[in-house]
N, C-alpha and C positions, 0 to 999 in steps of 0.2 A: 312085359316089364310095364311097370305103372307110368302113366304120363305124366309129364313134369310141366307144370305150369306155374309162373312165379309172375307176379305183377310188376310193371315198371316201377321204380322209384327216381327221385330227382338225380339218382348217381349209378342206377343200374338199369339194364334193359329188361323189356317184357320178354319172358321164355316160354316157349310152348314146344316142348319135345314131345311129339306125339308117335311114340316106337310103334305102335299097331298100324298106323298108316305109312311109317316111312318119312314123315314130315316135319322138319326142325325149323324153327323161328326164333331170331333174336331180334327185337326192334326198340328203338328209342334211343336212349343215349347210355354211354357205358364208360364211367370212371369210377367203380367202386373203390371205397378205402383199401379194400385187400382183393385184388382181382383174383389171386390164387385160390382164396377162400369162396370166391364167388363162383369162379369158373371150374374149379378142381371137381366138385361133385358131378357137374354138367360132362365133364369131359370123362370121368370114370363110368358114367350111366352109357355115354356113348359107346365107348370101348366094350362095355359089357354087351350092348345091343349088337355091335358088329361081329363080335366073336360068335353070338348065339343065332342071328338070323343071317343067313348066308346068302340070300338071293334076291330079296324084295329091291326095288329099285328106292333111292333115296333123294329127296330134295331138300337141301338144307339152305334157307332163305335168310339173309341179314340185310336189314334195314335201319341203319345207325346214322341218326343226325351227327352224332359226334362220338369219339372214342379217343382213349389216351393211349400212350405207348405200352403200359402193361395190359390193356385191353386188347391192343394189338397182337401181342405175344400169345395171348390166351386164345384169340381167335384161329391163329396160326396153329397153336396146340389142337384145336378141334378139328381145323380143316387137314392135317397131315393123316389122321385114321381113315378120312374119307377118301383122300388120295391113294393111301394104299390100298384099301376095299376096291376102289376103282382099279387099279393097277391088277387086281386078282379077278376082275372080270365083272365085277358089281356095277350096275348103272347107278352113278352119282351124278348129280348137278347142284351146283351152288350157285344161287341166284343172288347177286350183290345189288340191292336196289338203292338208288340216289335219287335225290330230287334234281328235276332240269336246273341247271346253272350251278350246281354245288361241285365245282372242280375239285376241292378238297377231297370229298368222299369218292368221287368217280376216279380220282388218280389212286387213291389207297386201294380200291378196287382193281383197279389196272396192275398195281405192284402185287397184290396177292396172287390175281390171275396168271402172272408170270411163272409162279412156282408151281405151276400144274400142268401135268401133261397127259393123265389120265382121267381125272374128273372132269367133268364139262364145268366150265366156269363161265356164267351169263352175266354181264354188266346189263342192268335194267334201268334205263332211265324212266322216271315218273314224272308226271306233271306238279304233283303234290306228295306229301308225305302219306303213305298209305297206312301207318301205324296208329 
């Protein structure tokens, strides 16, 4: 599959889905006008990848400084196929990066983490934004 790279905008995150290496990244801020239109193709590509590549480990890294409720739903839609793949024995790690002192983003990560029982969900505190 071709790598998906989308530059960040004022309202949407930077996307780097590197299917060849099994590394997926979202960073920046996420409150697009139409979250379904933005995230839908990403979700479809992720599902296609998961169906085709059965064994490679996956690292999905999220470093968002802000996201709205429709983006939260879209993130969960991205996370669920990863959880399913982990339940089928695939090594899946989700890394939730947040800046030290950003309790809102840290708590959001904790909320997401509570929905996982198969995928590894790491909450990673950083000293500053890495994006």
